[in-house]
C-alpha positions as CSV (number, residue, x, y, z in Angstrom):
1,M,80.7,32.2,-10.4
2,T,81.4,29.5,-12.9
3,L,78.8,28.2,-15.4
4,R,78.6,25.1,-13.3
5,D,77.8,26.9,-10.1
6,R,75.2,29.0,-11.8
7,L,73.4,25.8,-13.1
8,Q,73.6,24.3,-9.6
9,W,72.1,27.5,-8.2
10,V,69.2,27.6,-10.7
11,F,68.3,23.8,-10.2
12,R,68.2,24.4,-6.3
13,M,65.9,27.4,-6.8
14,S,63.8,25.5,-9.1
15,L,63.5,22.6,-6.7
16,I,62.7,24.9,-3.8
17,V,59.9,26.6,-6.0
18,F,58.5,23.2,-6.9
19,I,58.4,22.2,-3.3
20,L,56.7,25.4,-2.1
21,A,54.1,25.2,-4.9
22,S,53.4,21.5,-4.2
23,V,52.8,22.3,-0.5
24,A,50.7,25.2,-1.3
25,F,48.5,23.1,-3.7
26,L,48.1,20.4,-1.1
27,S,47.2,22.9,1.6
28,A,44.6,24.4,-0.6
29,L,43.1,21.0,-1.5
30,M,43.0,20.0,2.2
31,A,41.2,23.4,2.9
32,V,38.7,22.9,0.4
33,R,37.9,19.2,1.5
34,F,37.6,20.4,5.4
35,A,35.4,23.4,4.1
36,I,33.1,20.9,2.2
37,Q,33.0,18.5,5.1
38,G,32.3,21.3,7.5
39,R,29.2,22.3,5.6
40,E,27.6,18.9,6.4
41,V,25.4,18.4,9.5
42,A,23.4,15.6,10.9
43,M,19.6,16.1,10.4
44,P,18.0,16.5,13.8
45,D,14.8,14.7,14.8
46,V,11.9,17.2,14.8
47,V,8.9,14.8,14.7
48,G,6.7,15.6,17.7
49,M,7.9,19.1,17.9
50,K,5.7,22.2,17.4
51,A,6.4,23.9,14.0
52,V,8.1,26.9,15.6
53,Q,10.5,24.9,17.8
54,A,11.3,22.5,14.8
55,Q,12.1,25.7,12.7
56,Q,14.5,26.8,15.5
57,T,16.1,23.5,15.9
58,L,16.7,23.2,12.1
59,Q,18.1,26.6,11.8
60,G,20.4,26.0,14.6
61,R,22.1,23.3,12.4
62,G,21.9,25.5,9.3
63,V,18.9,23.7,7.6
64,G,15.8,25.3,6.3
65,I,12.1,23.9,6.8
66,K,9.4,23.5,4.0
67,V,5.9,22.4,5.0
68,E,4.7,20.0,2.4
69,D,1.3,19.0,3.7
70,R,-1.1,19.1,6.8
71,I,-3.1,16.0,7.6
72,Y,-5.5,15.1,10.4
73,N,-3.6,13.3,13.1
74,A,-3.8,12.2,16.8
75,L,-1.0,14.8,17.5
76,P,-1.9,18.2,18.3
77,A,-2.3,20.8,15.7
78,D,1.0,22.3,14.1
79,V,3.1,19.4,15.4
80,V,5.5,17.7,13.0
81,V,4.1,14.3,12.1
82,R,6.8,13.3,9.5
83,Q,10.0,14.4,8.1
84,S,12.4,14.1,5.2
85,P,15.4,13.4,5.1
86,A,15.2,11.1,8.1
87,P,16.8,12.2,11.4
88,G,20.5,11.4,11.5
89,S,20.9,11.8,7.7
90,R,24.2,13.9,6.7
91,V,22.8,16.8,4.8
92,K,24.5,20.0,3.7
93,T,23.9,23.2,5.5
94,G,21.3,25.3,3.5
95,Q,19.4,22.2,2.5
96,Y,15.7,22.0,3.5
97,A,13.9,19.5,5.8
98,H,10.5,18.6,4.3
99,V,7.9,18.2,7.0
100,M,4.2,17.3,7.5
101,L,2.3,19.0,10.1
102,S,-0.8,17.8,12.0
103,L,-4.2,19.4,11.8
104,G,-5.1,17.7,15.0
105,P,-7.9,15.2,15.3
106,Q,-10.6,15.6,12.6
107,K,-13.8,17.1,14.0
108,A,-16.8,15.1,12.4
109,T,-19.7,13.4,13.7
110,I,-19.7,9.8,12.2
111,P,-23.2,9.1,10.9
112,V,-25.2,5.9,11.6
113,L,-24.3,3.4,8.7
114,V,-25.6,0.2,10.1
115,E,-28.6,-1.5,8.2
116,R,-27.9,0.8,5.2
117,S,-27.0,-0.5,1.9
118,L,-23.4,-0.2,0.9
119,R,-24.3,2.5,-1.8
120,A,-26.2,4.4,0.8
121,A,-23.3,4.3,3.3
122,R,-21.0,5.6,0.6
123,I,-23.2,8.6,-0.2
124,E,-23.6,9.4,3.5
125,L,-19.9,9.4,4.2
126,L,-19.3,11.9,1.1
127,R,-21.9,14.1,2.7
128,S,-20.1,14.0,5.9
129,G,-16.7,14.8,4.5
130,L,-15.6,11.3,5.4
131,Q,-14.2,8.5,3.4
132,L,-14.7,4.7,3.0
133,G,-11.9,2.7,4.5
134,E,-11.6,-1.2,4.6
135,I,-14.8,-3.2,3.5
136,S,-15.1,-6.7,5.0
137,S,-17.9,-9.1,4.0
138,A,-19.5,-12.0,5.8
139,Y,-22.4,-14.5,5.2
140,L,-25.1,-14.3,7.7
141,P,-28.3,-16.5,8.1
142,L,-30.6,-13.6,8.6
143,G,-28.7,-10.8,7.1
144,Q,-29.8,-8.9,4.0
145,D,-27.5,-8.9,1.0
146,D,-25.2,-5.7,0.6
147,T,-26.2,-4.3,4.0
148,V,-23.9,-2.9,6.5
149,I,-23.9,-4.7,9.7
150,R,-21.0,-3.2,11.6
151,Q,-18.9,0.0,11.3
152,E,-15.8,1.3,13.0
153,P,-15.4,3.8,14.5
154,A,-18.8,3.7,16.1
155,P,-21.6,6.3,15.1
156,G,-21.4,9.6,17.0
157,T,-17.6,9.8,17.4
158,S,-16.3,13.3,16.8
159,D,-12.5,13.2,17.4
160,L,-11.1,11.2,14.5
161,T,-7.5,10.3,13.9
162,S,-8.5,9.2,10.3
163,P,-11.3,10.1,8.0
164,H,-11.6,6.5,6.8
165,I,-14.6,4.4,8.2
166,D,-14.3,0.6,8.0
167,L,-17.4,-1.5,7.3
168,L,-18.5,-5.0,7.6
169,V,-21.2,-5.8,4.9
170,S,-23.5,-8.8,4.9
171,L,-23.5,-11.1,1.9
172,G,-26.9,-12.5,2.9
173,P,-27.5,-16.2,3.7
174,R,-24.9,-18.4,2.8
175,P,-25.6,-20.2,-0.7
176,A,-26.7,-23.9,-0.5
177,A,-23.7,-26.2,-1.0
178,Y,-23.8,-29.5,-3.0
179,V,-21.4,-32.4,-3.6
180,M,-20.8,-33.2,-7.4
181,P,-22.0,-36.8,-8.1
182,E,-20.5,-39.4,-10.3
183,M,-21.8,-39.1,-13.9
184,S,-19.4,-41.3,-15.9
185,G,-21.4,-44.2,-17.7
186,L,-24.7,-42.5,-17.4
187,S,-26.9,-41.4,-20.3
188,L,-27.5,-37.8,-20.7
189,A,-31.2,-38.1,-19.4
190,E,-29.8,-40.1,-16.4
191,A,-27.3,-37.4,-15.6
192,E,-29.6,-34.5,-16.0
193,S,-32.0,-36.3,-13.7
194,K,-29.6,-37.1,-11.0
195,L,-28.2,-33.4,-11.0
196,A,-32.0,-32.2,-10.9
197,E,-32.4,-33.9,-7.5
198,T,-29.7,-31.5,-6.0
199,G,-31.1,-28.4,-7.8
200,L,-28.2,-28.4,-10.4
201,K,-28.1,-28.6,-14.2
202,V,-25.7,-29.2,-17.1
203,S,-24.3,-25.9,-18.3
204,K,-22.2,-27.3,-21.3
205,L,-22.1,-30.4,-23.4
206,T,-19.4,-31.7,-25.8
207,F,-19.1,-34.8,-27.9
208,S,-16.0,-36.6,-28.9
209,P,-15.0,-40.2,-29.9
210,V,-14.4,-42.4,-27.0
211,P,-13.5,-46.0,-27.9
212,G,-15.5,-48.6,-26.2
213,T,-18.2,-46.1,-24.7
214,P,-21.6,-46.4,-26.0
215,H,-23.0,-43.4,-28.0
216,G,-24.5,-40.7,-25.8
217,T,-22.9,-42.0,-22.7
218,V,-21.0,-39.6,-20.3
219,A,-17.4,-40.2,-20.7
220,S,-16.0,-37.4,-18.5
221,Q,-17.3,-34.6,-16.1
222,S,-16.2,-31.2,-14.7
223,P,-16.0,-30.7,-11.8
224,A,-14.9,-34.0,-10.5
225,R,-16.8,-36.3,-8.4
226,G,-17.0,-35.2,-4.8
227,S,-16.2,-31.5,-5.6
228,R,-18.1,-28.9,-3.5
229,L,-20.6,-26.9,-5.7
230,D,-23.0,-24.1,-5.4
231,S,-26.0,-23.2,-7.5
232,G,-23.9,-21.1,-9.7
233,T,-21.2,-23.7,-10.5
234,T,-20.8,-24.5,-14.2
235,I,-21.1,-28.3,-14.9
236,E,-19.6,-29.6,-18.0
237,L,-20.1,-33.1,-19.5
238,Q,-18.4,-34.9,-22.2
239,L,-20.5,-37.5,-24.3
240,A,-19.3,-40.2,-26.5
241,E,-20.1,-39.9,-30.1
């Protein structure tokens, strides 16, 4: 065999080895990729299942289960209320589904809170193991200020889906309302007299130069004429120096 033939033989063998090595590398790469994808599963929906059934369903997909909390709920005790990750999410086998289980409806008798002060209602709810929910307020002609006039759920309820009790609290009779009169051009004495007729009074006075306006005359006012006022409204007058 000549030197040229030997070189051609070495070149062909090297090429064959390179091709075989490339095929082996690509095959290994594809195998790893398929292996990784094969370890991913769709998270099943276990909400509404008993804890044991949920565990079996998850384990069937290669997913574990962790109970994060238990809460009072309308669902029966030991039933899954919420889960994370959400159903349908792609997860790797061996990952955990974090679930919240129901304790069932809370057993507690709601006390009578109507006609009690808001402070007394808070204390009574704490004694009963309940919590204050949303507080709404309303003016009532015959209602006493800071008094509970309605509660939800009603007193005596024992099966609760939530420990929160909503209250409607009276603000008492609606405060008297007034309309701001026109003060401009009046003297301070005249302005105070006019306000006194409606039960109002000046809260703040300021003085500033106002060309063409006599000394001590009201140059401007706040609130403006026609504004709706109550007994607590701050009335400011600016007088000409």
